[in-house]
Structures are given as structure tokens and as C-alpha cells.
ZAPA-491026 format. One record per atom (N, C-alpha, C): residue in one letter; residue number from 0; x, y, z. Coordinates in nm, 3 decimals. Layout:
N
+-----+-----+---------+---------+---------+
: res :   n :      xx :      yy :      zz :
+-----+-----+---------+---------+---------+
:   A : NUM :       X :       Y :       Z :
...
+-----+-----+---------+---------+---------+
***
This chain:
77
+-----+-----+---------+---------+---------+
: res :   n :      xx :      yy :      zz :
+-----+-----+---------+---------+---------+
:   M :   0 :   4.011 :  23.943 :  20.587 :
:   M :   0 :   3.905 :  24.010 :  20.632 :
:   M :   0 :   3.731 :  23.920 :  20.610 :
:   P :   1 :   3.663 :  24.006 :  20.594 :
:   P :   1 :   3.572 :  23.951 :  20.579 :
:   P :   1 :   3.452 :  23.919 :  20.449 :
:   T :   2 :   3.445 :  23.857 :  20.382 :
:   T :   2 :   3.407 :  23.902 :  20.269 :
:   T :   2 :   3.298 :  24.028 :  20.279 :
:   Q :   3 :   3.209 :  24.010 :  20.353 :
:   Q :   3 :   3.102 :  24.163 :  20.345 :
:   Q :   3 :   3.228 :  24.338 :  20.367 :
:   T :   4 :   3.284 :  24.300 :  20.420 :
:   T :   4 :   3.385 :  24.425 :  20.455 :
:   T :   4 :   3.460 :  24.458 :  20.338 :
:   K :   5 :   3.464 :  24.315 :  20.254 :
:   K :   5 :   3.570 :  24.379 :  20.090 :
:   K :   5 :   3.427 :  24.407 :  20.070 :
:   T :   6 :   3.306 :  24.343 :  20.031 :
:   T :   6 :   3.235 :  24.438 :  19.937 :
:   T :   6 :   3.235 :  24.569 :  20.006 :
:   L :   7 :   3.186 :  24.601 :  20.101 :
:   L :   7 :   3.222 :  24.784 :  20.155 :
:   L :   7 :   3.293 :  24.826 :  20.121 :
:   I :   8 :   3.396 :  24.819 :  20.067 :
:   I :   8 :   3.521 :  24.856 :  20.085 :
:   I :   8 :   3.570 :  24.877 :  19.913 :
:   A :   9 :   3.550 :  24.812 :  19.846 :
:   A :   9 :   3.496 :  24.831 :  19.689 :
:   A :   9 :   3.357 :  24.922 :  19.647 :
:   E :  10 :   3.248 :  24.896 :  19.737 :
:   E :  10 :   3.136 :  25.007 :  19.681 :
:   E :  10 :   3.230 :  25.140 :  19.701 :
:   S :  11 :   3.252 :  25.164 :  19.808 :
:   S :  11 :   3.327 :  25.276 :  19.888 :
:   S :  11 :   3.404 :  25.331 :  19.762 :
:   L :  12 :   3.490 :  25.234 :  19.749 :
:   L :  12 :   3.653 :  25.287 :  19.639 :
:   L :  12 :   3.503 :  25.314 :  19.466 :
:   R :  13 :   3.407 :  25.269 :  19.428 :
:   R :  13 :   3.359 :  25.333 :  19.339 :
:   R :  13 :   3.299 :  25.389 :  19.314 :
:   H :  14 :   3.159 :  25.439 :  19.444 :
:   H :  14 :   3.144 :  25.582 :  19.455 :
:   H :  14 :   3.209 :  25.710 :  19.500 :
:   F :  15 :   3.271 :  25.671 :  19.507 :
:   F :  15 :   3.448 :  25.780 :  19.547 :
:   F :  15 :   3.400 :  25.862 :  19.584 :
:   D :  16 :   3.384 :  25.969 :  19.394 :
:   D :  16 :   3.389 :  26.008 :  19.328 :
:   D :  16 :   3.281 :  26.099 :  19.408 :
:   E :  17 :   3.154 :  26.004 :  19.407 :
:   E :  17 :   2.992 :  26.005 :  19.404 :
:   E :  17 :   3.018 :  26.115 :  19.526 :
:   L :  18 :   3.072 :  26.040 :  19.568 :
:   L :  18 :   3.023 :  26.144 :  19.792 :
:   L :  18 :   3.113 :  26.270 :  19.778 :
:   P :  19 :   3.040 :  26.386 :  19.909 :
:   P :  19 :   3.093 :  26.474 :  19.940 :
:   P :  19 :   3.204 :  26.467 :  19.928 :
:   D :  20 :   3.234 :  26.647 :  19.932 :
:   D :  20 :   3.386 :  26.645 :  20.100 :
:   D :  20 :   3.374 :  26.604 :  20.262 :
:   S :  21 :   3.212 :  26.688 :  20.215 :
:   S :  21 :   3.201 :  26.644 :  20.362 :
:   S :  21 :   3.162 :  26.582 :  20.377 :
:   A :  22 :   3.174 :  26.400 :  20.324 :
:   A :  22 :   3.124 :  26.283 :  20.334 :
:   A :  22 :   3.288 :  26.265 :  20.486 :
:   H :  23 :   3.287 :  26.121 :  20.558 :
:   H :  23 :   3.384 :  26.051 :  20.644 :
:   H :  23 :   3.392 :  25.845 :  20.597 :
:   V :  24 :   3.458 :  25.854 :  20.591 :
:   V :  24 :   3.498 :  25.717 :  20.577 :
:   V :  24 :   3.689 :  25.619 :  20.681 :
:   K :  25 :   3.612 :  25.519 :  20.649 :
:   K :  25 :   3.732 :  25.442 :  20.722 :
:   K :  25 :   3.796 :  25.401 :  20.663 :
:   Q :  26 :   3.886 :  25.303 :  20.767 :
:   Q :  26 :   4.051 :  25.359 :  20.712 :
:   Q :  26 :   4.058 :  25.243 :  20.691 :
:   P :  27 :   4.023 :  25.168 :  20.591 :
:   P :  27 :   4.048 :  25.072 :  20.497 :
:   P :  27 :   4.014 :  25.151 :  20.351 :
:   V :  28 :   3.925 :  25.172 :  20.385 :
:   V :  28 :   3.876 :  25.268 :  20.226 :
:   V :  28 :   4.048 :  25.324 :  20.243 :
:   V :  29 :   4.068 :  25.409 :  20.363 :
:   V :  29 :   4.220 :  25.525 :  20.327 :
:   V :  29 :   4.321 :  25.420 :  20.259 :
:   E :  30 :   4.327 :  25.270 :  20.322 :
:   E :  30 :   4.450 :  25.247 :  20.369 :
:   E :  30 :   4.430 :  25.179 :  20.160 :
:   S :  31 :   4.242 :  25.141 :  20.065 :
:   S :  31 :   4.304 :  25.142 :  19.959 :
:   S :  31 :   4.303 :  25.244 :  19.891 :
:   L :  32 :   4.345 :  25.330 :  19.904 :
:   L :  32 :   4.264 :  25.503 :  19.819 :
:   L :  32 :   4.438 :  25.461 :  19.826 :
:   F :  33 :   4.588 :  25.484 :  19.893 :
:   F :  33 :   4.655 :  25.514 :  19.901 :
:   F :  33 :   4.720 :  25.434 :  19.849 :
:   A :  34 :   4.677 :  25.324 :  19.895 :
:   A :  34 :   4.767 :  25.168 :  19.793 :
:   A :  34 :   4.825 :  25.095 :  19.951 :
:   C :  35 :   4.777 :  25.131 :  20.069 :
:   C :  35 :   4.904 :  25.096 :  20.179 :
:   C :  35 :   4.845 :  24.995 :  20.303 :
:   S :  36 :   4.927 :  24.944 :  20.390 :
:   S :  36 :   4.894 :  24.886 :  20.505 :
:   S :  36 :   4.860 :  24.946 :  20.591 :
:   H :  37 :   4.761 :  24.867 :  20.703 :
:   H :  37 :   4.722 :  24.977 :  20.814 :
:   H :  37 :   4.850 :  25.097 :  20.884 :
:   S :  38 :   4.916 :  25.056 :  20.955 :
:   S :  38 :   5.087 :  25.092 :  21.022 :
:   S :  38 :   5.130 :  25.172 :  20.923 :
:   S :  39 :   5.168 :  25.233 :  20.720 :
:   S :  39 :   5.145 :  25.296 :  20.664 :
:   S :  39 :   5.106 :  25.412 :  20.656 :
:   V :  40 :   4.921 :  25.405 :  20.666 :
:   V :  40 :   4.854 :  25.480 :  20.706 :
:   V :  40 :   4.918 :  25.570 :  20.866 :
:   W :  41 :   4.863 :  25.485 :  20.929 :
:   W :  41 :   4.939 :  25.549 :  21.026 :
:   W :  41 :   5.093 :  25.618 :  21.018 :
:   R :  42 :   5.179 :  25.589 :  20.985 :
:   R :  42 :   5.309 :  25.671 :  20.936 :
:   R :  42 :   5.367 :  25.743 :  20.814 :
:   R :  43 :   5.231 :  25.782 :  20.764 :
:   R :  43 :   5.215 :  25.863 :  20.598 :
:   R :  43 :   5.094 :  25.954 :  20.721 :
:   V :  44 :   5.025 :  25.951 :  20.797 :
:   V :  44 :   4.968 :  26.069 :  20.860 :
:   V :  44 :   5.011 :  26.167 :  20.934 :
:   K :  45 :   5.112 :  26.102 :  21.044 :
:   K :  45 :   5.255 :  26.158 :  21.116 :
:   K :  45 :   5.357 :  26.213 :  21.072 :
:   S :  46 :   5.384 :  26.187 :  20.924 :
:   S :  46 :   5.503 :  26.252 :  20.813 :
:   S :  46 :   5.385 :  26.341 :  20.770 :
:   G :  47 :   5.214 :  26.388 :  20.722 :
:   G :  47 :   5.137 :  26.447 :  20.700 :
:   G :  47 :   5.114 :  26.460 :  20.543 :
:   A :  48 :   5.159 :  26.330 :  20.558 :
:   A :  48 :   5.111 :  26.255 :  20.357 :
:   A :  48 :   4.950 :  26.282 :  20.378 :
:   I :  49 :   4.962 :  26.202 :  20.489 :
:   I :  49 :   4.760 :  26.229 :  20.478 :
:   I :  49 :   4.646 :  26.222 :  20.641 :
:   P :  50 :   4.645 :  26.337 :  20.600 :
:   P :  50 :   4.533 :  26.413 :  20.620 :
:   P :  50 :   4.513 :  26.319 :  20.814 :
:   A :  51 :   4.521 :  26.399 :  20.909 :
:   A :  51 :   4.510 :  26.331 :  21.005 :
:   A :  51 :   4.315 :  26.283 :  21.029 :
:   P :  52 :   4.268 :  26.119 :  21.153 :
:   P :  52 :   4.105 :  26.171 :  21.113 :
:   P :  52 :   4.005 :  26.228 :  21.253 :
:   R :  53 :   3.935 :  26.234 :  21.233 :
:   R :  53 :   3.907 :  26.229 :  21.304 :
:   R :  53 :   3.745 :  26.170 :  21.364 :
:   K :  54 :   3.777 :  26.172 :  21.492 :
:   K :  54 :   3.735 :  26.052 :  21.603 :
:   K :  54 :   3.581 :  26.128 :  21.624 :
:   F :  55 :   3.439 :  26.025 :  21.598 :
:   F :  55 :   3.323 :  26.082 :  21.644 :
:   F :  55 :   3.339 :  25.929 :  21.699 :
:   G :  56 :   3.301 :  26.000 :  21.841 :
:   G :  56 :   3.217 :  25.865 :  21.967 :
:   G :  56 :   3.349 :  25.785 :  21.917 :
:   S :  57 :   3.345 :  25.600 :  21.920 :
:   S :  57 :   3.465 :  25.551 :  21.880 :
:   S :  57 :   3.504 :  25.476 :  21.766 :
:   S :  58 :   3.459 :  25.579 :  21.706 :
:   S :  58 :   3.447 :  25.557 :  21.524 :
:   S :  58 :   3.619 :  25.642 :  21.482 :
:   T :  59 :   3.665 :  25.644 :  21.433 :
:   T :  59 :   3.806 :  25.709 :  21.315 :
:   T :  59 :   3.782 :  25.665 :  21.193 :
:   V :  60 :   3.756 :  25.807 :  21.148 :
:   V :  60 :   3.767 :  25.820 :  20.973 :
:   V :  60 :   3.766 :  25.959 :  20.972 :
:   W :  61 :   3.789 :  25.934 :  20.784 :
:   W :  61 :   3.951 :  26.101 :  20.749 :
:   W :  61 :   3.780 :  26.141 :  20.701 :
:   N :  62 :   3.783 :  26.294 :  20.580 :
:   N :  62 :   3.714 :  26.357 :  20.606 :
:   N :  62 :   3.781 :  26.298 :  20.448 :
:   V :  63 :   3.638 :  26.256 :  20.326 :
:   V :  63 :   3.703 :  26.255 :  20.191 :
:   V :  63 :   3.724 :  26.399 :  20.159 :
:   G :  64 :   3.693 :  26.538 :  20.156 :
:   G :  64 :   3.743 :  26.643 :  20.035 :
:   G :  64 :   3.903 :  26.638 :  20.121 :
:   E :  65 :   3.919 :  26.629 :  20.221 :
:   E :  65 :   4.093 :  26.660 :  20.210 :
:   E :  65 :   4.148 :  26.524 :  20.262 :
:   L :  66 :   4.067 :  26.385 :  20.166 :
:   L :  66 :   4.158 :  26.283 :  20.144 :
:   L :  66 :   4.149 :  26.364 :  19.948 :
:   R :  67 :   4.103 :  26.364 :  19.851 :
:   R :  67 :   4.105 :  26.380 :  19.763 :
:   R :  67 :   4.199 :  26.508 :  19.797 :
:   A :  68 :   4.211 :  26.594 :  19.805 :
:   A :  68 :   4.301 :  26.764 :  19.811 :
:   A :  68 :   4.522 :  26.649 :  19.833 :
:   A :  69 :   4.488 :  26.531 :  19.910 :
:   A :  69 :   4.617 :  26.482 :  19.921 :
:   A :  69 :   4.625 :  26.374 :  19.847 :
:   L :  70 :   4.514 :  26.327 :  19.732 :
:   L :  70 :   4.640 :  26.223 :  19.656 :
:   L :  70 :   4.637 :  26.382 :  19.528 :
:   T :  71 :   4.495 :  26.455 :  19.520 :
:   T :  71 :   4.586 :  26.564 :  19.478 :
:   T :  71 :   4.721 :  26.564 :  19.461 :
:   A :  72 :   4.766 :  26.645 :  19.589 :
:   A :  72 :   4.860 :  26.652 :  19.619 :
:   A :  72 :   4.967 :  26.511 :  19.562 :
:   Q :  73 :   4.948 :  26.400 :  19.615 :
:   Q :  73 :   5.027 :  26.312 :  19.535 :
:   Q :  73 :   5.059 :  26.312 :  19.444 :
:   A :  74 :   4.973 :  26.280 :  19.384 :
:   A :  74 :   5.011 :  26.331 :  19.242 :
:   A :  74 :   5.046 :  26.381 :  19.106 :
:   E :  75 :   5.103 :  26.484 :  19.172 :
:   E :  75 :   5.103 :  26.617 :  19.125 :
:   E :  75 :   5.283 :  26.614 :  19.165 :
:   V :  76 :   5.301 :  26.527 :  19.219 :
:   V :  76 :   5.441 :  26.489 :  19.225 :
:   V :  76 :   5.546 :  26.444 :  19.179 :
+-----+-----+---------+---------+---------+
***
């Protein structure tokens, strides 16, 4: 993964709590939040553990508010 991409992911994670619930993030951020691989994200989406993404044009993105709810539910288990 290019250094610039890693930097963007790190910045997104650092400021994740400051993002509004209506914001959207891309898959590398979801992978980092849930500490899983690209394939595992899609397995967890299929099982319902991670909310389904949305398509905006050619971009696949996840809603921050839905991700927060999933992380909270995961922490309570």
C-alpha cells in the first residue's frame, strides 16, 4: 500500500470520533476499524456484523454512524 494511502487511513482513524454520523469512509478505514482483511470485511457484511456499504457512483463507502453502532454492539458482546 502506498505511503500516501497509509497516511490518509491513519488520519481518518485519528479523526474518526470527530466525523459526523452522516460522513462516509472507504474500505481501508473499515478494515482498520474492525482489524480485518479486505475479504473479512465482505464476510462480515454478509453475516450482518458490519453494516452494508453504499455505492456513490463508482465509490463504495460505509456510513460512519452505522459503523459506530456496529462497533458498540461488538464491544458489548
